Structure formats: structure tokens, C-alpha cells
N, C-alpha and C positions, 0 to 999 in steps of 0.2 A: 647216534646217541640213543634213539628210541629202541632200535634193534638190540643194542648192547644191554640196555636196561631190561628189556623183556627177556632176553636170553639169560641174563644174570638171575632173574627171578623164576626161571624155568618155563617161560612162555615163548611162543614164536610170534614173529611179526607177520600176521596174516593180512591178506588184502582187506578184510573187513575192518580190522583194527586200524590199518593205515587210512582207510576211507573215513572212518569216524573221526580220527584225529585231524585229518585234512578238513573235514567239515567244520570242526571247532576253530581251526586256524583261519578259516575263511569268514568266520562270524565277525560282525561288527563289534566294536568295543561296547561292553555292557550287555551283550546279548546272552541270554541264558536259554538252554534248550532242555525240554523234557525228553524222556526216552521215546515217547510217541512222536514228538517233533523231529527227533533224529531219524527215526524210521521213515517218517513221512518225507523229509527232505531228501534222504538217500533214494527213496522210491521215485521221487520227482526227477532225480538225476539219472534214472534208469538203472540203478543198482538193485540187484536181487539179494536181499538180506532179510532174514526172518526177524520178527520182533524179539524172539528169545535170544538170538545171536546179539542183537543190540543190547539187551539187558545184561547178558553175560560179559560182553566187551566193556560196557560201562563199569560193571562191578570190578573187573580186572584193572581198568584204568584208574578208578578211584583208589583201589588198594595200592597201586603203584605210585599214587600221588600225581598222576598226570592230569586228572580231572578233580574238581571240587564238587562235592554234592551239597546242594543248597535246598533248604525247605523254606520257600519264600511266601507262598500264598496258599491258603486253604489246604495245607498239609501236602501239597504236590511237591515232588522232588524235581529239581532242575540241576543242570550241570554246566560248568564253565571250565576253561583251561585253568590249571593251577600254576603257581610259581614253579620253576623259573620262567615259565612262558608269560606270566602276567604279574603285574605288581599286586602286592597284597592290598585288598580293598574290602570295604564293608558295604552293607546294604540298608537302605531305607525302603520299607514296603508299605504301600497304602492298603489298609485292610478293606477298603470299600471297592476300589477299582483294580487293585492288584499291580499298580504301577511300581516299578522298582527303580530306585536311584542309587547309583554307586558313589561312594566317597572314600577318599584315602585319609587315614589318620594313624600315624605311626605310634601315637600314644597307646592305642588299643593293643597293638602287637607287643609293645614294650610291657604293658601290664600282663598280657597273656604269658609272655616269656618269663617274666618275673615270678608269677604265681606258679607256673609249671616247675621252675627251678627250685623254688622254696619247698615244694611238695615232692621233689625228686622225679618229676615227669620229664620225658624227652618230648619237647613240643614238636608236633607234626604240622599243625595248622591252627590258625587263630581266626575265627569268624565272629563277627558282631553284626547282628541284624536288629534294626529298630523298626517296630511296627507302629504305625500311626495313620493319620488321614492326610492325604496330599492337599496342596493348596486348592487344586481344582475341585475336589470333592468337598473340601471344607467350605468353600464359597457357595456350593450348590445347595 
């Protein structure tokens, strides 16, 4: 499936692309990785891959809809597997400690789809991020 999708879009399934996708498939639920973390984890696994290759691969995978790009805390970009690999979900982000809590709420996707349709858009993704202070930081 991945190879066919890449070929259809004019890309090859390189070993680097496969390794990055495998890394995301091995992530625990709710884990988000920055480009730096992807590079670091692959290096720990003994893979020789340059940071620029990681960034280029991420860009391709986001463009193909394989990864979702998230801006969660302090303007840093993080990535996670996108549907159909993962159920659509949204994020609560603590502005003090950076904790991220995922939640599913179909109403958000329905509103996004409805608004896109009304305005003639083809909906590609619907992300909803709520910023606040988590219970631990609020009590502190």
C-alpha cells in the first residue's frame, strides 16, 4: 500500500522512508515526535540518516497524508501517524509543562467537514487543539 501510494505520487519507497514510517508504527499511542527526536531515535537504532533526509522525508509524508504535522507547544512541530493508520483525535496542550492529552470527539470532525463543504473545500484533515493549564500545573 505504501509503495503504491509513493509510486502513484512519483516517489520511491526508500529504506529511509520505510524506517521513519516503521518508527512511527512502533510509537506508543499518543506519542508525538519532532524531527530531531526522529533523527535521534534512528541514530540510537544504529541507522545512518542525515537530519536533512529526515526533514525531507517528513515533508513528503505530510504531503501524502501519511503523517500529521502538529504545532503543540512553544511553536515546535511534532508529527504522528495520520488516518487511516490512526483514529482522528484532538489535543489538549498544557502551556506551562507542555503535557499533551489526546481526546476523540466526532463532533469536531463533523463541524470541520460541514464548514469545508459549505465553503466548497475538500476536507483533508481536521485538527482541534485546546491550550490550557493541566491539573498538575494548576494545583502547583
